[in-house]
N, C-alpha and C positions, 0 to 999 in steps of 0.2 A: 446556378452559376458555378463557376470553377474557382477553386482556390489555386495557389501557385504550385501545388503538386499535381494539379489536374484532377483532383478528387471531386466528384459530384456532391454538391451540398443539398441536403434535403430542404424542400420548401415547407415552411411552417407558418402558422398564424402568430402574429405578434399579440402577446397578452400583457396583462398588467405587470408593472415593475420591470419592464424590459425583458420579460421572459420570452422564450421561444419554444413552442411545442413541436416536436418531431415525431413522426410515426415510427414505432419500432419495426425492425425487419421481421419477416415471418420466421417462425422457429423452423429449424431444419428438420427436427424430429420432435415428436411429442414428449419423448422421455428426457430430452435435453432442452432446458429452457435457458435462453440467453438474454442478456441485457447488457449493453455496453455503451459507453458514451465516448465519443471520439473527438479528438482534439484538432485544433486549428493550427495552421502553420503561419507564422508571423513574418518570415523573411525567406528569401530564396537562399538555397544552399550555395555557398561560394565554391568556385572550382578548386581552391586549395583544400577546403575541408573535404570535398568529394575525393580528391586524390589521397589525402592522408588517411581517410577512414575506409577506403574501398575494401582493403583486405579484411579489416575488422568486421565490416558489414557482412562480407562473404562468410566469415567464420561463424558469426552469430546466427546467420540464416540456417546453419546446419545443426544448431544445438539440439533441436527437438529430434532430429534424425540420429545424431551421433551419440548423444549422452543419455537419452531416455531409455528406461528398461525396455528391452525388445519384447518382453512378454506382455501382451495386451489382454490376455484372456480374462483375468480377474479384475480388470480395471473398468471404470465407468466411462461411457462414451461422452466426452466433454466437448465435442466439436461445437464451436460457437463463432458467429460473425460479429464484427463491431456493430453497435446499434445505430450510430449516426456517423456522418462524415464531415461535420462542420468544424469541429475542434478536436485536438488530440488531448486525451486525458489518461492518467495513470494512477497507480497507488490508491486504489479505491477503498474507502472506509464506508461501510454500509450500516445504516441504522433505521429502525422503524420509529418514526415520530408522528403523532397525531393520526395514526392509522395508515400512513404513507411510507413508502420506502424511499429513503434519501441516501444518495451516494455523494461522499465528499472526496473528490479526487484532486490530485495535482494537475496542473495545466501545462502540458508540454508545448514547446514552441521551437522554431528553427532559429537559433541564435548565431550560427556560423562559427561557434567556438569549437576548436578541435577536440576530439574525443581523448580522454585521459583517465587514469585510475582515480584521480581526485574528484571526478564527476563534474568538472567545470562546464561540460556541454549540457548538463541538466540545469539550464538557466531559467527556471520558471519565475514568473513575476506576479501572477494573480491566481485566484481560485474561482472556478465556476461550480455551482452546486446543482446536482441533478435529482429529479424525483419522478416517481411513477405511482399510480394508484393500484396497478395490478401488473404482475409479471407478463411480459409480452404485449403490454399496452403502450400508450403514448408515454414518451419520456420528455420531461420539461427541463430545459436548460434555463436556469434562473438568472443568467448573466453573471457579471463580476460581483462576487460577494465580498472580496477583500483583495486589495492590491498592495504590493510592496511600497508604493508611494504613500499609502495611508499610515504606515507604521513608523513612528518617530525614530526608533533605534535601528532601523533596517540597514543592512548592508546589501546582501544579494541572496538569491536562491531560496525561493519558497518551495520547500520539498513536501513530502507526504504528510497530510494533515489528518486529524480526527475530530470528532464532535461528541458532545454529551448534552443532556438536558437535565435540569433540576429546577423544580418549582416554577416552571414556565419560562425560564431563561435558557437560552441555547449558548453553548460554549464551543468555540472553534479553537482547537489547539494546533499549533503549526511550528515546524522547525525553520529557522531562518538564520543566516549568518549575520552577525552584528557588524559594526563598522571596523572591527578588528579582524574580521573574517573568521570568527569563531561561532560555531552553531550554538544557538540557544533555543529554548522553547517559549513561544509566545502564546497569549490568550486573547481572543476577541469575543465579544458578546453581542447577542441580538435577542429580540422577542419573537423572531421568526426563524424556523429551522433553515430556511433558504437564504437568510441574511436580508440586507447587507449587515456585516459585522463591524463593530467598533473595537479597535485594538486597545489593549492596555498600554500605557505610556512606556513601560519597561518590560523586559522578559521576566519569566518566572525566576524567582531567586533560587540560586544553586542549580539551575537547570543546565543541561548540556546535551550534546549529540543530537540525534534525529529520531524520526518515526515515533512520535507520541501516539499511544493507543490507550484509550480510557475504557475501563471495564466497570460496570455497575453490578455489584453483587446482590444477592437476594435480600440481604439485610439493609440495603440502601447505602452501603459504603461504596465510594468511588476510588479506583486505583488507576494510576498511570504507569504504563510500561514504556520504556524507551531504549534507544540505542542503535548504533550501526557502526561497523568498523570501516576501515579505509577512508573514503571521502566523508563518512559520517562521524569521524573523529573520536569514536568511543575508546580507541586504543590509547588516546592521550590522557585518559582519566583512570589510570590503574589504581590510584588511591583517592579517587574523586577530586584530585587537585590537577588543574590543567598543566600539562607539559607540552609545549609546542612541538617537541620531538616525538615522533611515533615510537611507541614501545609495544612490541608484539611478543607474546610468550613463545618459548620454543615449542616445536611440534609435539613433544611428549609432555608438555605442561598443560594445565587446564586452559581452555579457550577463554578469550575475553568474554565476560558475562554481561548480559542485558541487565537493566535496572528496573526497580519498582519502588513506588512510594504511594501511600494513601494521600488523597487530596483533602485539603482543608474544607471546612463547611461552605466557604464562599466560592470554592472551585477555582480560585485564582492562584493558589500556592500549594506547596507541599505541607502536609500535616506532620511529616517526619522526614528524617534524612533518607535519601535514596539508598536502597539496599541492592546488593548483587543477587542474581537469581541463579541457582544451581540447576544445570541440566545434566542428568546422569544417564548411564546405560542401565541395562536390566540387572547388573550386578551392583549398582549403586556407585559406580566410579564416574567421576566427572568426565564429560566429553572433552577430548583434548583439542588443542589448536590445530594439530595436523590431520584431524578427522574431518576433512572438508565435506563429506557427505552428510554429516550430522551436526557440526558445530554451528553456533549462532553467528549470523552475519548481519542481518537487519530485519526490519518488517515484523516486529512482534505483534501478535494478536491473541486475545483470550476470548473463548466462549465456554459456556458451561452446558454440559449435557449429562443427564442422569446423575446429577450430584458431583460429577467430576469436572475439574478445571483443565481445559485443553489449551496449552500454550503452543502456538504455531508461529513459524518464522521462516525466513529465507536463508538458504545456505550460501547465497552469493555466487561464488565462482563455480559451483556445481549446479546452480540454477534450479534448485528444487524448493518447493514449499513442504516443510516437514512439521511433525508435531510431537509433543511430549505431554504427559498427563500428570496431574498432582491432586492432592486432597485439600489444598488451600491456595489462596491467590499468590502467596509468596513462594510457592514451591517447597521442596525441590520437585522438579518435573522429570519424569522418566521417559526417555525417548521411546517412541512407538513406531513411527514409520513415515511414509511419504504421502502427502495429501495431493500435490500437483506435480506432475512431471515437467521437465523443462519446456519452456515456450520459446517461440521465435523472438530474438532479441536477447540482450545480456541479462537484464534485471528480471526479477520475479517478485511480485509484491501483491498482497491479498488482504481480504477480510472475509469473515463468515457471519451470516445473520440468518435468523429464522423469520420468515414472512409468510403469512396466510397458510400456516401449518406445515411448511416445508423449509428445510435448510438449504442455503445457497452459498456457493463459493464465488467471490468476486475477485477478479485478477486482471492483468493486462498482458498484451503482447505487442510485437512490432510488425505483425503481418501486413497491416494496411499500408504502412510506410515503406514496405519492401525490405524490412530488416533494419531500419535505422533505429538503434536502440534508445535514442533520446526522443523519438516520436512514437508514442504508444497509444493503445486503444483499450479502454476498459471493456471487459466481458463478464458474463455471469453464467453459471451453470449449476444444476442441482447437485447437492452434496449428500452422500448417504453414510449414515452410521449403521454398522452391523449390530446384531443383537448383543454382542459382547462389548459394544462401545467403540470398537475400532472403526476407522474411517476407510472407505473404499477409495483407493487412489484414482484420481481423475487423469485420464489421458487426453490432453487438450486437443489433439487432432484426430482422435478416434471418432468415427461416425457410428450412429446406431446400426446394429446388425453386423458390424465388422468384428 
């Protein structure tokens, strides 16, 4: 059947718990493995929204052509197609639970809200969880795992989530604006990695901003990373006290810093106060607010490779996923380079996971929706670490052999 964008929906078999299985698209090339889950459109775009955002859409469609590094020779071929076309998904957090690959994305929808720097047009209201048994195989959409209607303290905007497992319980961490329109971090639990999830009655104490990312270290400790500027409100917490007025540092001052805290044993609260994370250059100098190619914007993620901690994040208005490395979960992290070149659409958000012996990069773009930055599709491609630990930059629209 057709959705209201005219996108063909894959026909799948109904399975238990309202799940839907859909067949993954064939891989374009054997060296590039992709997996993406795509979102659904809930309402037709209004004529006013179309007019107001026409120029912005045109601009974002050119991002990959105009701002990506023109040299492709030393970059990996990351060309990938969306996996399914029944719903729009974005901000993928990937984890391996019970031998399966699970992806925890946000669920984009067409709200008709005009595009703005505050991100009001990203008006997501629920989460769908995706899983697969093998890369390139069937992808299961497990249906709605958590809705804003289920959360007692909810205001609006369920943005990029993450998940963790401890002692057989699964924890879904999510950013959500409360009834005062302030972003907080919530927690919901389930005995199944696919949900459904039961939310806690209140947000995590002393939590703020967006993009929670939970990292489990080898010693069994769990850490949460969070933060995002502009619509993510991190700039309102310069001293970890909320100020409704935005406070940005000068261009030559240190950039707004992401935060980290160890999680408590019950995984429902912080075991310590949130701390700032230093991101520095090769000389040990803090990355400045005016360094838009390297400064933190949002989308923190941590993976560990060969004993090193890799802190990766989005640069926001320069549309890159970059990374820095350190010797412990708290940093400091030294900037190293670009993981993913700009994609079609304004935002860039990712995760990194190892599955069946290979590392993969999960991300999204707006190619399926024709450049509508609020209607995105999750994708997946192989990620390569060089022998020295550096990461080969992924060119998202480069095909094998180019």
